[in-house]
N, C-alpha and C positions, 0 to 999 in steps of 0.2 A: 408438246402441246401447248397453245397459248392460252393463257388463263383469262376469262372474262372479267372485265373490271365494272362493277357495278357503279352507277351514277344517280345520284337522286337529284331531280329536278326541283325547281322552286315549289311544283303542287305538292311532291312528297314531303319536302321540307316544312312546308307550311302545315301540313296536315299532321305532322309528328309534333310540332311546337305546339299548335292549338290543342293537339291529345293530350300532350303533357300537361298543359295549363288546365284543361277541363278535368283531368285525373286529379289534380292537386284541389280543384274546387270541389269535386263530387267527393273527394276523400273527407275534405272538412264537413260537407254536409252529411256524408254517412255517419261520421262522429258524432254530429249534433242530432242526427236522427235516430241514432241507435241509443244514445243518452236519453232521449225523450222516450223511447220504447222502453227503456230499463226503468225510468220514473213511473211509466204506466204500469209496468209489472208489478213494481213493488206498492204503488197507490191501490193495485186492484187486489191485493192480499189483505188489505184491511177492512174488517168487517164491522161497520159502525152500528149495525143491528146488536151484534154480540156485546159491545163495550156498554151500549145504551143499556141492554137488557141487566148486565150485571150491576151498572150504577144504580139502576132503579131499583133493584132487590135489595142493595146495600143501604140505599136511602130510606128505604122501606123500614127496614129492622136495624140499621144503625150498628151493625157488628162485622167484624172482620172474620169472625167464626161461624157465618151464616152458613148452614149447610145447603141451604137452598142456592146460593152463589155456585156451590161445587157441583150441585146435581145440574144446573143448568149448563155449566160448562160440559159436564159429560154428555148430557144429551145432545149438545152442539157437536161434539166432536165424535160422535157414533157416525156420523154422515159428512163429516169435513177433516181436513188436516189441519195440524197445528199443534201448539201446546200454549198455556196460558198459567199465571199465577196471581194469587190475591197476596199481598205485600203490604205489611205495616207499616208506620211513619219510620221505624229504625232499620227498614230494608230487610226486616225477617218474613221469609215466604210462610205463610199461614195456610194455604192450598195450592197445589199444584196438580194441573191435569196434562196429558198429553194424548193426543189421537191413537198413538203407536200402542199405549198400554191397554186400549179398549178394545181392541180387534184380536180374533184368533190370528196366530201366525200361520201364514200361507206361502206356498211356493207352487207357483204356476208356470208349467213350461209349454214351448210351442213346436207341434209337430208340423214343420214347413210344407211336407207333401200333402198334408190334408188341409193346411191351413187351419189347423184345429188347435185350441187352447186346452192343456189338461191339467187337473189339479192334483198335485202330489200330497199325500196324506205323511206329514212329519211330525205327527203328535208323539211317535214312540222313539226309542232308540236314541233318546237326547239328540236328535238331529237337528232342532232348532238351533241349540248351543253349537253344535258343530258348524253349521251353515254360517251362522252369525260370526265364528271366529275365523273362517276361510274367507268371508266377503270383506270384512273390516281389514283384514291383513292383504287384500288384494282388491281395493277399491276401484281400479281404473280399468277392469278387464270386462270383456264379454265373457258370460259365463256359458258353457256347454256341460251338459249332463248325460252321462251314460247310466241309464236305468234299467231295471227289469223288476217285476212284480205282477201282482194281480189287478185287474182293473175292475172298476164299477163306475155306478153313476152317482154323482156326488152333488150336493148344493152348498152354496155359500153362508157361513154363519159369522154372526158377530156376538159379543159379550153385553147382556142387559146390565141393569143396574145390579141387580141381585147376583152380578157374575156367574151368570149361565149363559150357555150357548143358545142363540136364538137364529133360525133360519130366515134367510133373506126371502122375501115374497118375490119369487120370479118364476116365470113359466119356462125358462131355459135351462134343460138338464145338462149337466157338465160330466164329463168322463173324468174319473178318479183313478189314480194308481195308489195302491198300497204297496211301498217298494221293500223288496228284498236285498236288491243291491242298487247303491248309488254312489257315483262319483262325479265331482265337479272339476273341470279342466285337469282331469287325471288324478286328482287327489281323492282317494276312496274315503267315503265316509260311512258306508255300510256296506258290509261283506257278507252277507248271507248268499247261499247257493241259489243261483237261479239260470235256468237254460238260456232264455231268450233275453238278450240285451239290446237296447236301442237308444240311439244317440238323438237329444233334443237341445234347443237353445232354451235357457232360461228367459221367460217373458216378463215376470216380475215376482218379487220375493218382498214379503211383509212380516216384521217381526216387532216386538217391544224395543230391539236392540238396533235394528237397522232397516233400511227400504232400499228396493233397487226395481228399478224399471227400464226394459230395452225398448227403443224407438219411442221415447217421450215426446213430451209436446215440443221439445227443443230440437228434435230432429236427430237425436243421438241418446245414449244409454245415460240414465242419472243415478246416483247412488248418495244416500244419505245416511249418515252417522246419527241415530237419534241420542245417543250418549254425549256425542261431541257437542250437539246443539244445545242439550239441556245445561251443559257445564258453562257453554257460552252465555246462555241465558241468565244463569245464575251469578256469573262474573258480572254482568252489565247490571244486574239487580241490585248487588253490593255498592255501585258506584252511581246509583240513580242521582244522589245530590249533588255530585260532581260532574255529571253528564251533560253536556249542552246538546238538548233535543231540539229537533225543528218544530217550531210551534206551528201546529195545524189548525188550532180553533184556541177558546179560552182554555179548556180542560183536556185536550188531546195533543200529545206529544211523540214524536217518531224518531227513530235512528236506524240506519242500516249498517251491519258490519259484515265483512267477510269472514266465512267459516269455511275452511277447507276450499273446494272449488264451487262454492255457491254463497249466496248471499242471504243473510237474515234480516229480517225486517222486525223491529221492536217497536210496538205501540205503548206509550204509557199513558193512563189515563189517572188523572186525580179524583178518587172516589167521593170527596167531600164537596163536590162542585155541584150548584143548584142546576139540574138539568130538567126536573119534572116540579110539579106544582107542591110536592112535599118537601120541606125543608130539613135539614140535618142540624138538629140542636144539640146532638150528644158531644159534639165538639171532637168525636174520635177521627182521626186521619189516617187514609191509607191510600194505596196505589192498586189497580188492576194493569197488570202487564200481560199482553199477548204477543206471540212470535211465530212468523211463519218463515220457511224457508224455500228459496227458489234455487235449484241447482244450476248451476252454469248460465247465471243471469245474462251476462254478456253475450255468449253465444246464442242464447234463445231470443234477447233483443235483436241481435243481428240478422237471424234467421227471419223473425216477423217483419221486422224493417225492410228487407229485401225481397220478401213475399210482397209487399204492399207497393215497393217504389222500383222494381226492376224496370218496368216501362221507361222511368225517367232516364235511365242509362242507354236504352236503345234510342231514345230520341235525341240525346246529347252526341251519342256516336254519327247519327245522321246529319245533325245539325254541324258537327264537326266536319263531315266530308263535304256538306254542300258549301260551307263558308270557306273552307280551304281552296275548294275548286273556284269560288267566285272571286276571292281575294288574288288567288295565284292568276287567275284569267286578266284580272285588271292590270297586274304588273307584267306578266309574260309578255301580252301583245304588244305592248308599245315597245319593250325592250327587244323582241324580236325583230320590230320594224327597224329599231335603231340600228341592230346587228346587220341587218341586211344593207342598210343604204351606207353604214361606214364601210362595209366590206366592198360596195361599189364604187366609193370615193377612193378605197385603196386602189382600185383597178383603175383609177384616173375616168371615172364615168361620173360626171357632177350633175346629171340632168334629174334625178331624183331628190325631192324635196319634202320636207316634213310639212303637214298641215298643222299649225299648233292650236290645240284645242284645250291643253292643260296648262296649269299654273303652278305646278309644283315643281321638285327636283327634275323629274324626266322631262317636263315641258321646257325649263331653262336648258337642259342637255340638247333636247332637238333643237331649240332656237340657235345654240352656238354652234351645232354642227351646220345647220343651214347657212349661217355667217361664213363659217370656216369653208364649206362647200362653195359659196358663191365667191368669196375671195379668191379661193384656188382656180376656180374657172375663169374669172376675170383676170388674173394676173397671168395664167398660162396662156389665153387669149390675146392679151397685149403682147406678150413675149414672143408669141408666134407671128403676130402682125410686124413687130421688129425685125425678126428674122427675116421676114419676106421682103422688107423694104431696106434693110442694110445689108448688102451682101459681104460687106467687109468683116461683119461680126457674125457671119454665118457658122463658121468653126467654133467660135468662143460660145456662142449661142447653144449649139446643139451639145457642147460640152457640159454647159449650165444645165440643160433639159436633163440630161441623164443624171448629174450630180444631183440636182434640185428633186427628181423623182425618186431617186435613190434616198435620199435624207428623209423625205416626208413620208415615206414607205413605213419607217420606222416609227414616228408617232402615229401614223394611222392604223400600223398593225396593232400598237398598243390601244388606241381608240378600240379597235373592233373586238380585242380580246378582253378588255374591260367592260364592253358591251355585254358581251357573254357572260362575263361574270355577274353582271349586274342581274342578268336573268336568275340567276342561282342564289343571290343574296338573300338571306333570311332576316336581316335586321337592317332597321334604320341607319345605324351607325356605318355599316358596310355598305350600303348604297351610296350614303354620302362620301364615304372614302373613294369609291369607284367613281363617282361623278366629278370629284375635285381632281383627280389623277387625268381624267379624260379632259376636264377643262385646260389643265396645264399644257397638256400636249397640244390643243386647239390653239391656246396663246403662243405656244413655240411656233407652230406652222405658220400663225399670222406674222409673227416677227420676221421669218424668214422671207415670207411673201412680200410684206411691205417695204424691207431692205431691198430686195431684188429689183421691186418696181422702181424704188428711188434711182438704183444703179442703171436700170433700162433708160429712165427718161435722162439721166445725165449724159450717157453715151449718145443717145440719140439727139441731143441738144435740145430738148424740150424745157430745160430749165434755163431762164435768162440771168445772166450775172449782173450783180449790182456793184459796179466798180467804183471804190473811191480810195485816197492814201490813208494808209494806216500804219502805227507803228508795229512792226513786226515783232519786238521784243515784248510790246504788251499782250499781243496774242499768245505769245509763249507762255507769259507769266500766268496768264488767266487759264490755260490749260494745265500747267503744273499745279496750280492751286485746286482745280476740281479733282487731281489725282492725288491729292495730298495722303488720303487715307490710305490708299494702296500702295502708294511710296512706303510710307511708315509702317505698314503691316509688313512689307518685306525687307524693311530696315535698307531700303537704297539709297545711295548718295547721288544727289544732282550736281552736275559741274554745268556752269553757264559761261559760253564766251561769247559775249555780244559786242557786236558794231552797232551803231546806230543806222537803221535803214527804214525808211517809209516806203512801203510797198503799194504800188497800184493793184487793187485786187478786191474781189469780192470777200470780205472779212469773215463773213460766216462760213463759207465754202472752205477757205484756207483755214480758218480755226478747226474745222473737221478734219482738214488734212492732218493737221498736228496732233489733234486728238486721237485719230487712228493709229497715228506712228506711234505716239507715246504708250497707247494700251498695247500696242505690238511688242514694244521694246520692254514694258514692264512684265510681260507675259514670259518672256524669253530671257529674263536676266535673274540669275539666281541671287538667293538672299545676300546682303551685305555687298551687291555690286554697284557698279557705276554706271549712270546715264549721263552722257554730255550732249549739250545743246550747244550748237556753233550758228550764231549768225554772221554772215559776211556781206560784203558790198553786193555781190551778185549771187550768192550761194546759201543756203540753209542746209544744216546737217544735224542728225540726231544719230549718236553712235551709244550701242549698250554692249555689256560685257556679256560674253555667251559663246555658245558653239557656233561654227562657220556653218555657212549654207554650201551646199554642193552646187556644182554648174547647172544641174537638173534643176535644183530647187530655185537658184536665182532666175532661170529662165521662165518658170512656170508661175512664179510667186505672184504676179500682177494678175494671173487669171482668176475668173469667177469658179471658186470651188468651195467644198464644205470642209471646214477645219476640223481637225482631230480633236480641238478643244471644244468640249461639249456645251460651255458655257456661251460660245460666240458662234456666228453665223458663217464665219469663212469668208466674209464678203468685205471687210474692213480695207484692205490692200487694193482690190479692184475698185473700191469708191476713191479711193486716193489716186489711183491712175486715171479714173474718169474726170475727176475734178482737175487736176493738174493739166490734162490734155485740153480740157475745156479753156483754161488759163493760157495755154500755148507755152507752158514751162516745160524744160528739159528735167527729167527725173531718173533715178537708179537706184542699185543696192550693191554693195560692194563688201566683201571681207576685209577687216583690219586686222592688226596686230593683237588686239584686244578682244574683239568680237565681229559684229556687223554694222555697217553704217547705211543708212537713208539718207536721200538727199533729193532736193530740187532745186534747179537755178532759174533765175528770173531776170 
């Protein structure tokens, strides 16, 4: 079975390239956005009223042991989360209050079938300690509870200033369970006999030691180890003098540190600053330190950012599609036209031309193809006319047309191929490379065309000779000087055997004859070989060491054909023949003992 080969066109390549660029840009934007949301979340945990209240009380009574400050903190944390400390100038903690220590330990479970939360009575059987130990040992789990026990209606409680349980004022009655059996994730914590057991998920748990919430604000579970947070805060308090806090105002400084999988924000306030009309004259210095904890800060910030910015990604995706289609259409449309026109030229149809409306690389390519097409059309037309008027060259011209057409099909095929590659090119560098190759092939075709045109004019007698006497040896020396580099490159030795001859000829044309014969001799002479020039009274010879010609080669060597040498046109010797015939000179080629000899007689 033949496998299907997938091919991505310019539209698809442009789409994926731009999508890659957009992804990088959006990634950088996301990093910046998430960082900003993290800063917002951190700043939102700072309560300026709490700080201001503590400082006001302190400056009123000028004492770090002021019980009113502790009372103010306890009342605040009955309805809020966090921890705070009053610290003296030697970094000793005078008072410490944590929201966790002010609440009754509570365990809430979720009945997913009824979408109902149930409160579990964990005040007995040392359950709080056991749950604390298990959760702290397994902080990254989702907790499932298997429980059995009597159910009743319960209300929520908190501890007041007299360390008594006070009921919340709420009209919502809550189902409660007094457990006889309780296991968390298979770990049995209470095992009294009970007939009916049911599985629940822990919704949230709070104790003085730790806190857990499932489906929190960050979109996942959250776990907080209060003991670890307290240790981290105490450690920072000991280093207050050496810590570089970010200055938020004249008297408030803040710092964020990583604790576990969350971020603790610490706010440091200098209590002796003048923030009210009452001045501190006692000279007692101290600090008020408050701390808040944000579990999984980065994840929470990312969720918040994408919830508010998701539409940007949709817009960017659509923009990517639209821009890719527009850009690709701007490029592929002219390239397809180029491919179509060059394909027709490759079939010898020169009637279709480009209407030049662009001034970029594609416009330059279209203009060069127009020139090439015109030159090819004109040349073939002129050659066709010559074939019709000169019967004696009919066979030669037919052979030339066949060879000529065969030769130009190669560069035309290259042009057509690279025109198609241009359609799939994804970078400016690739397009410029392909256009350069196409232009080289066009120049090659133009060179062949112009050379053949000159040969045709010579054979048809349209070029008039400008004859006068000239020293043949001087013409030869000029040609040898022109080929000095090629001769030295192959380390060829030149032998000169001259007689004094003043030749009545067209010096420009005869010099070209000698030039073409010399070029031919250099190509077919091996390195360190010898090329001999002989000027005799009625004959000129050039002999090169090398391989002999076969009889078939000697008969066809003067005919117009395309050379196997890719650097030339294969028309050098036919031009020699045309010029010498125009002068009426006899010429020929023969094998010698050393190699091959070309001559003409005057």
